[in-house]
SELUMGU-533024 format. One record per residue (C-alpha): residue number from 1; x negated, y negated, z. Coordinates in Angstrom, 3 decimals, decimal comma. Layout:
BEGIN
<atom><i>NUM</i><u>X</u><v>Y</v><w>Z</w></atom>
...
//
This chain:
BEGIN
<atom><i>1</i><u>-124,573</u><v>-76,036</v><w>127,070</w></atom>
<atom><i>2</i><u>-124,107</u><v>-76,632</v><w>123,348</w></atom>
<atom><i>3</i><u>-124,698</u><v>-80,303</v><w>122,562</w></atom>
<atom><i>4</i><u>-124,357</u><v>-82,254</v><w>119,326</w></atom>
<atom><i>5</i><u>-126,578</u><v>-85,194</v><w>118,485</w></atom>
<atom><i>6</i><u>-124,924</u><v>-87,406</v><w>115,872</w></atom>
<atom><i>7</i><u>-127,693</u><v>-89,341</v><w>114,164</w></atom>
<atom><i>8</i><u>-131,274</u><v>-88,631</v><w>113,090</w></atom>
<atom><i>9</i><u>-133,031</u><v>-91,805</v><w>114,232</w></atom>
<atom><i>10</i><u>-135,446</u><v>-92,340</v><w>117,103</w></atom>
<atom><i>11</i><u>-132,679</u><v>-92,356</v><w>119,724</w></atom>
<atom><i>12</i><u>-131,218</u><v>-89,087</v><w>118,476</w></atom>
<atom><i>13</i><u>-134,624</u><v>-87,424</v><w>118,285</w></atom>
<atom><i>14</i><u>-135,590</u><v>-88,543</v><w>121,788</w></atom>
<atom><i>15</i><u>-132,338</u><v>-87,432</v><w>123,388</w></atom>
<atom><i>16</i><u>-132,248</u><v>-84,205</v><w>121,397</w></atom>
<atom><i>17</i><u>-135,799</u><v>-83,256</v><w>122,364</w></atom>
<atom><i>18</i><u>-135,128</u><v>-83,918</v><w>126,048</w></atom>
<atom><i>19</i><u>-131,936</u><v>-81,849</v><w>125,982</w></atom>
<atom><i>20</i><u>-133,727</u><v>-78,941</v><w>124,286</w></atom>
<atom><i>21</i><u>-136,469</u><v>-79,162</v><w>126,911</w></atom>
<atom><i>22</i><u>-133,772</u><v>-78,894</v><w>129,575</w></atom>
<atom><i>23</i><u>-132,640</u><v>-75,610</v><w>128,026</w></atom>
<atom><i>24</i><u>-129,578</u><v>-76,747</v><w>126,082</w></atom>
<atom><i>25</i><u>-128,745</u><v>-75,656</v><w>122,553</w></atom>
<atom><i>26</i><u>-128,790</u><v>-78,820</v><w>120,474</w></atom>
<atom><i>27</i><u>-127,565</u><v>-79,339</v><w>116,922</w></atom>
<atom><i>28</i><u>-128,455</u><v>-82,577</v><w>115,149</w></atom>
<atom><i>29</i><u>-125,768</u><v>-83,753</v><w>112,755</w></atom>
<atom><i>30</i><u>-126,210</u><v>-85,914</v><w>109,687</w></atom>
<atom><i>31</i><u>-124,383</u><v>-86,590</v><w>106,428</w></atom>
<atom><i>32</i><u>-126,041</u><v>-83,637</v><w>104,702</w></atom>
<atom><i>33</i><u>-126,889</u><v>-80,161</v><w>105,957</w></atom>
<atom><i>34</i><u>-130,481</u><v>-80,398</v><w>104,724</w></atom>
<atom><i>35</i><u>-131,414</u><v>-83,841</v><w>106,040</w></atom>
<atom><i>36</i><u>-135,257</u><v>-83,980</v><w>106,028</w></atom>
<atom><i>37</i><u>-135,533</u><v>-85,981</v><w>109,260</w></atom>
<atom><i>38</i><u>-133,308</u><v>-83,479</v><w>111,050</w></atom>
<atom><i>39</i><u>-135,324</u><v>-80,587</v><w>109,582</w></atom>
<atom><i>40</i><u>-138,569</u><v>-82,121</v><w>110,833</w></atom>
<atom><i>41</i><u>-137,053</u><v>-82,550</v><w>114,297</w></atom>
<atom><i>42</i><u>-135,828</u><v>-78,936</v><w>114,385</w></atom>
<atom><i>43</i><u>-139,307</u><v>-77,694</v><w>113,468</w></atom>
<atom><i>44</i><u>-140,841</u><v>-79,788</v><w>116,234</w></atom>
<atom><i>45</i><u>-138,189</u><v>-79,174</v><w>118,921</w></atom>
<atom><i>46</i><u>-138,184</u><v>-75,381</v><w>118,795</w></atom>
<atom><i>47</i><u>-135,810</u><v>-72,437</v><w>118,900</w></atom>
<atom><i>48</i><u>-132,841</u><v>-74,042</v><w>120,647</w></atom>
<atom><i>49</i><u>-132,703</u><v>-76,843</v><w>118,054</w></atom>
<atom><i>50</i><u>-130,685</u><v>-76,678</v><w>114,841</w></atom>
<atom><i>51</i><u>-129,253</u><v>-79,003</v><w>112,235</w></atom>
<atom><i>52</i><u>-126,125</u><v>-79,379</v><w>110,137</w></atom>
<atom><i>53</i><u>-123,585</u><v>-81,889</v><w>108,946</w></atom>
<atom><i>54</i><u>-121,676</u><v>-84,099</v><w>111,350</w></atom>
<atom><i>55</i><u>-118,789</u><v>-81,635</v><w>111,052</w></atom>
<atom><i>56</i><u>-121,079</u><v>-78,654</v><w>111,752</w></atom>
<atom><i>57</i><u>-122,512</u><v>-80,312</v><w>114,837</w></atom>
<atom><i>58</i><u>-119,117</u><v>-81,329</v><w>116,207</w></atom>
<atom><i>59</i><u>-117,631</u><v>-77,870</v><w>115,742</w></atom>
<atom><i>60</i><u>-120,681</u><v>-76,282</v><w>117,409</w></atom>
<atom><i>61</i><u>-120,708</u><v>-78,532</v><w>120,447</w></atom>
<atom><i>62</i><u>-119,200</u><v>-78,700</v><w>123,892</w></atom>
<atom><i>63</i><u>-120,443</u><v>-82,275</v><w>124,379</w></atom>
<atom><i>64</i><u>-121,649</u><v>-84,886</v><w>121,884</w></atom>
<atom><i>65</i><u>-123,997</u><v>-87,875</v><w>121,850</w></atom>
<atom><i>66</i><u>-123,284</u><v>-90,711</v><w>119,429</w></atom>
<atom><i>67</i><u>-126,722</u><v>-91,991</v><w>118,407</w></atom>
<atom><i>68</i><u>-125,680</u><v>-93,623</v><w>115,133</w></atom>
<atom><i>69</i><u>-125,757</u><v>-97,293</v><w>114,196</w></atom>
<atom><i>70</i><u>-122,709</u><v>-98,941</v><w>115,701</w></atom>
<atom><i>71</i><u>-121,396</u><v>-100,114</v><w>112,341</w></atom>
<atom><i>72</i><u>-121,402</u><v>-96,504</v><w>111,080</w></atom>
<atom><i>73</i><u>-120,066</u><v>-94,788</v><w>114,202</w></atom>
<atom><i>74</i><u>-116,382</u><v>-94,708</v><w>113,257</w></atom>
<atom><i>75</i><u>-117,132</u><v>-93,235</v><w>109,839</w></atom>
<atom><i>76</i><u>-119,432</u><v>-90,655</v><w>111,422</w></atom>
<atom><i>77</i><u>-116,721</u><v>-89,503</v><w>113,828</w></atom>
<atom><i>78</i><u>-114,251</u><v>-89,292</v><w>110,951</w></atom>
<atom><i>79</i><u>-116,755</u><v>-87,097</v><w>109,104</w></atom>
<atom><i>80</i><u>-117,152</u><v>-84,970</v><w>112,246</w></atom>
<atom><i>81</i><u>-113,410</u><v>-84,298</v><w>112,212</w></atom>
<atom><i>82</i><u>-110,748</u><v>-85,099</v><w>114,777</w></atom>
<atom><i>83</i><u>-109,921</u><v>-81,446</v><w>115,411</w></atom>
<atom><i>84</i><u>-113,525</u><v>-80,602</v><w>116,299</w></atom>
<atom><i>85</i><u>-113,664</u><v>-83,603</v><w>118,640</w></atom>
<atom><i>86</i><u>-110,400</u><v>-82,884</v><w>120,446</w></atom>
<atom><i>87</i><u>-110,803</u><v>-82,693</v><w>124,224</w></atom>
<atom><i>88</i><u>-114,590</u><v>-83,068</v><w>124,151</w></atom>
<atom><i>89</i><u>-116,813</u><v>-85,634</v><w>125,847</w></atom>
<atom><i>90</i><u>-118,623</u><v>-88,139</v><w>123,633</w></atom>
<atom><i>91</i><u>-121,555</u><v>-89,931</v><w>125,256</w></atom>
<atom><i>92</i><u>-121,734</u><v>-93,187</v><w>123,302</w></atom>
<atom><i>93</i><u>-125,189</u><v>-94,767</v><w>123,493</w></atom>
<atom><i>94</i><u>-124,727</u><v>-96,979</v><w>120,420</w></atom>
<atom><i>95</i><u>-124,144</u><v>-100,735</v><w>120,235</w></atom>
<atom><i>96</i><u>-122,156</u><v>-102,981</v><w>117,863</w></atom>
<atom><i>97</i><u>-125,137</u><v>-104,728</v><w>116,294</w></atom>
<atom><i>98</i><u>-124,977</u><v>-106,653</v><w>113,021</w></atom>
<atom><i>99</i><u>-128,343</u><v>-106,764</v><w>111,238</w></atom>
<atom><i>100</i><u>-127,097</u><v>-108,469</v><w>108,063</w></atom>
<atom><i>101</i><u>-128,556</u><v>-111,845</v><w>109,037</w></atom>
<atom><i>102</i><u>-131,935</u><v>-110,449</v><w>110,089</w></atom>
<atom><i>103</i><u>-133,530</u><v>-110,216</v><w>113,512</w></atom>
<atom><i>104</i><u>-132,468</u><v>-110,463</v><w>116,201</w></atom>
<atom><i>105</i><u>-129,101</u><v>-108,889</v><w>115,386</w></atom>
<atom><i>106</i><u>-125,816</u><v>-110,211</v><w>116,774</w></atom>
<atom><i>107</i><u>-122,751</u><v>-108,435</v><w>118,118</w></atom>
<atom><i>108</i><u>-119,957</u><v>-107,926</v><w>115,594</w></atom>
<atom><i>109</i><u>-117,286</u><v>-107,240</v><w>118,248</w></atom>
<atom><i>110</i><u>-115,103</u><v>-109,845</v><w>119,950</w></atom>
<atom><i>111</i><u>-115,363</u><v>-110,498</v><w>123,720</w></atom>
<atom><i>112</i><u>-112,040</u><v>-108,673</v><w>124,175</w></atom>
<atom><i>113</i><u>-113,258</u><v>-105,433</v><w>122,589</w></atom>
<atom><i>114</i><u>-116,193</u><v>-103,028</v><w>122,472</w></atom>
<atom><i>115</i><u>-117,487</u><v>-100,292</v><w>120,219</w></atom>
<atom><i>116</i><u>-116,708</u><v>-97,750</v><w>122,929</w></atom>
<atom><i>117</i><u>-113,068</u><v>-98,853</v><w>122,971</w></atom>
<atom><i>118</i><u>-112,870</u><v>-98,757</v><w>119,184</w></atom>
<atom><i>119</i><u>-114,052</u><v>-95,147</v><w>119,153</w></atom>
<atom><i>120</i><u>-111,571</u><v>-94,239</v><w>121,899</w></atom>
<atom><i>121</i><u>-108,658</u><v>-95,870</v><w>120,066</w></atom>
<atom><i>122</i><u>-109,524</u><v>-94,107</v><w>116,827</w></atom>
<atom><i>123</i><u>-109,828</u><v>-90,714</v><w>118,556</w></atom>
<atom><i>124</i><u>-107,458</u><v>-90,722</v><w>121,559</w></atom>
<atom><i>125</i><u>-108,062</u><v>-87,014</v><w>122,279</w></atom>
<atom><i>126</i><u>-111,801</u><v>-87,632</v><w>122,655</w></atom>
<atom><i>127</i><u>-113,234</u><v>-88,537</v><w>126,076</w></atom>
<atom><i>128</i><u>-115,596</u><v>-91,438</v><w>125,411</w></atom>
<atom><i>129</i><u>-118,187</u><v>-92,267</v><w>128,069</w></atom>
<atom><i>130</i><u>-120,371</u><v>-95,311</v><w>127,458</w></atom>
<atom><i>131</i><u>-123,828</u><v>-95,163</v><w>129,012</w></atom>
<atom><i>132</i><u>-127,581</u><v>-95,485</v><w>128,341</w></atom>
<atom><i>133</i><u>-126,980</u><v>-98,299</v><w>125,816</w></atom>
<atom><i>134</i><u>-128,813</u><v>-100,953</v><w>127,858</w></atom>
<atom><i>135</i><u>-132,357</u><v>-99,584</v><w>127,541</w></atom>
<atom><i>136</i><u>-134,887</u><v>-98,043</v><w>125,183</w></atom>
<atom><i>137</i><u>-134,525</u><v>-94,389</v><w>124,252</w></atom>
<atom><i>138</i><u>-137,724</u><v>-93,504</v><w>126,120</w></atom>
<atom><i>139</i><u>-136,308</u><v>-94,916</v><w>129,348</w></atom>
<atom><i>140</i><u>-132,975</u><v>-93,151</v><w>128,739</w></atom>
<atom><i>141</i><u>-134,549</u><v>-89,728</v><w>129,229</w></atom>
<atom><i>142</i><u>-137,430</u><v>-90,701</v><w>131,550</w></atom>
<atom><i>143</i><u>-136,430</u><v>-93,463</v><w>133,969</w></atom>
<atom><i>144</i><u>-139,581</u><v>-92,845</v><w>136,029</w></atom>
<atom><i>145</i><u>-141,667</u><v>-94,492</v><w>133,282</w></atom>
<atom><i>146</i><u>-140,367</u><v>-97,811</v><w>134,691</w></atom>
<atom><i>147</i><u>-141,654</u><v>-98,217</v><w>138,279</w></atom>
<atom><i>148</i><u>-139,305</u><v>-99,075</v><w>141,121</w></atom>
<atom><i>149</i><u>-135,522</u><v>-99,024</v><w>141,378</w></atom>
<atom><i>150</i><u>-133,427</u><v>-99,674</v><w>138,290</w></atom>
<atom><i>151</i><u>-129,937</u><v>-98,810</v><w>137,096</w></atom>
<atom><i>152</i><u>-127,921</u><v>-97,048</v><w>134,432</w></atom>
<atom><i>153</i><u>-124,275</u><v>-97,969</v><w>133,883</w></atom>
<atom><i>154</i><u>-121,327</u><v>-95,719</v><w>133,076</w></atom>
<atom><i>155</i><u>-117,932</u><v>-96,686</v><w>131,627</w></atom>
<atom><i>156</i><u>-115,021</u><v>-94,429</v><w>130,696</w></atom>
<atom><i>157</i><u>-111,337</u><v>-93,714</v><w>131,147</w></atom>
<atom><i>158</i><u>-111,634</u><v>-90,054</v><w>132,174</w></atom>
<atom><i>159</i><u>-112,976</u><v>-89,417</v><w>135,681</w></atom>
<atom><i>160</i><u>-113,930</u><v>-85,795</v><w>135,012</w></atom>
<atom><i>161</i><u>-115,792</u><v>-86,739</v><w>131,833</w></atom>
<atom><i>162</i><u>-117,723</u><v>-89,425</v><w>133,700</w></atom>
<atom><i>163</i><u>-118,577</u><v>-86,982</v><w>136,482</w></atom>
<atom><i>164</i><u>-119,948</u><v>-84,533</v><w>133,922</w></atom>
<atom><i>165</i><u>-122,075</u><v>-87,223</v><w>132,299</w></atom>
<atom><i>166</i><u>-123,321</u><v>-88,531</v><w>135,644</w></atom>
<atom><i>167</i><u>-124,473</u><v>-85,019</v><w>136,539</w></atom>
<atom><i>168</i><u>-126,450</u><v>-84,822</v><w>133,299</w></atom>
<atom><i>169</i><u>-127,938</u><v>-88,263</v><w>133,932</w></atom>
<atom><i>170</i><u>-129,041</u><v>-87,421</v><w>137,467</w></atom>
<atom><i>171</i><u>-129,936</u><v>-83,739</v><w>137,342</w></atom>
<atom><i>172</i><u>-131,154</u><v>-83,676</v><w>133,747</w></atom>
<atom><i>173</i><u>-132,667</u><v>-87,073</v><w>133,035</w></atom>
<atom><i>174</i><u>-133,652</u><v>-88,005</v><w>136,595</w></atom>
<atom><i>175</i><u>-131,541</u><v>-91,125</v><w>137,137</w></atom>
<atom><i>176</i><u>-131,340</u><v>-92,094</v><w>140,825</w></atom>
<atom><i>177</i><u>-129,208</u><v>-95,231</v><w>140,492</w></atom>
<atom><i>178</i><u>-125,972</u><v>-94,793</v><w>138,523</w></atom>
<atom><i>179</i><u>-123,370</u><v>-97,562</v><w>138,640</w></atom>
<atom><i>180</i><u>-119,856</u><v>-96,573</v><w>137,565</w></atom>
<atom><i>181</i><u>-118,370</u><v>-99,792</v><w>136,231</w></atom>
<atom><i>182</i><u>-114,858</u><v>-98,392</v><w>135,776</w></atom>
<atom><i>183</i><u>-112,757</u><v>-97,837</v><w>132,683</w></atom>
<atom><i>184</i><u>-113,913</u><v>-98,215</v><w>129,091</w></atom>
<atom><i>185</i><u>-113,121</u><v>-101,933</v><w>128,932</w></atom>
<atom><i>186</i><u>-116,230</u><v>-102,438</v><w>131,072</w></atom>
<atom><i>187</i><u>-118,334</u><v>-101,358</v><w>128,088</w></atom>
<atom><i>188</i><u>-117,745</u><v>-104,889</v><w>126,800</w></atom>
<atom><i>189</i><u>-120,187</u><v>-106,032</v><w>129,463</w></atom>
<atom><i>190</i><u>-122,958</u><v>-103,519</v><w>128,825</w></atom>
<atom><i>191</i><u>-122,737</u><v>-103,989</v><w>125,057</w></atom>
<atom><i>192</i><u>-122,891</u><v>-107,771</v><w>125,539</w></atom>
<atom><i>193</i><u>-126,193</u><v>-107,308</v><w>127,410</w></atom>
<atom><i>194</i><u>-127,930</u><v>-106,321</v><w>124,164</w></atom>
<atom><i>195</i><u>-128,694</u><v>-109,851</v><w>122,915</w></atom>
<atom><i>196</i><u>-130,558</u><v>-110,497</v><w>126,186</w></atom>
<atom><i>197</i><u>-132,263</u><v>-107,075</v><w>126,096</w></atom>
<atom><i>198</i><u>-133,561</u><v>-107,749</v><w>122,591</w></atom>
<atom><i>199</i><u>-135,013</u><v>-111,088</v><w>123,630</w></atom>
<atom><i>200</i><u>-136,634</u><v>-109,533</v><w>126,685</w></atom>
<atom><i>201</i><u>-138,137</u><v>-106,866</v><w>124,434</w></atom>
<atom><i>202</i><u>-139,528</u><v>-109,592</v><w>122,188</w></atom>
<atom><i>203</i><u>-140,962</u><v>-111,514</v><w>125,124</w></atom>
<atom><i>204</i><u>-142,348</u><v>-108,546</v><w>127,079</w></atom>
<atom><i>205</i><u>-143,582</u><v>-106,769</v><w>123,925</w></atom>
<atom><i>206</i><u>-142,510</u><v>-103,400</v><w>125,304</w></atom>
<atom><i>207</i><u>-139,338</u><v>-101,375</v><w>125,780</w></atom>
<atom><i>208</i><u>-140,543</u><v>-100,031</v><w>129,115</w></atom>
<atom><i>209</i><u>-138,340</u><v>-102,204</v><w>131,298</w></atom>
<atom><i>210</i><u>-134,867</u><v>-102,099</v><w>132,798</w></atom>
<atom><i>211</i><u>-132,642</u><v>-104,033</v><w>135,180</w></atom>
<atom><i>212</i><u>-131,709</u><v>-103,422</v><w>138,808</w></atom>
<atom><i>213</i><u>-128,637</u><v>-104,795</v><w>140,587</w></atom>
<atom><i>214</i><u>-129,427</u><v>-105,996</v><w>144,106</w></atom>
<atom><i>215</i><u>-126,525</u><v>-106,228</v><w>146,539</w></atom>
<atom><i>216</i><u>-126,624</u><v>-108,036</v><w>149,849</w></atom>
//
């Protein structure tokens, strides 16, 4: 499969490298075609990795991962181009974090909205699936690094798009416990978990943790 990674940070690099290792063709998109971080990743990731602008990556792809800062995500998708996004699945792993007042960041969305919903409203022909945003990037692609049972959540309006993403999560990344929360409004809950996740990270001094829902 041809997959676009939007964003050149640690999350994008980690996801991109895992997807290349799984045999997918992966293009990392950034604002410029010659982004040095993307070039370094391509050199490290190997022959199935490439780089380009956001528009290049979107046009190339069958499926996309949004790994950009939440505050920049809408502008990034606009740069990618609505026509190149039409009908495709966007796996949104980003969160609406405001870093302007220092650490820890706060959410800039209201309780009645989410970043996932904002992206879906702006691009109605895109199939947004929110997932993997409640953990570190290392755990995203290697859940076994956290011992025991733990969960990944999925939100989205399109059942087929969610099924496709769940298959990638289970067969590609190795997730055994996937909880489908329902439509994209449920992303409000997973995004709202971030303030707690950040404080757990500060207390535990590691990102190698996750949560597990226990049902009677």
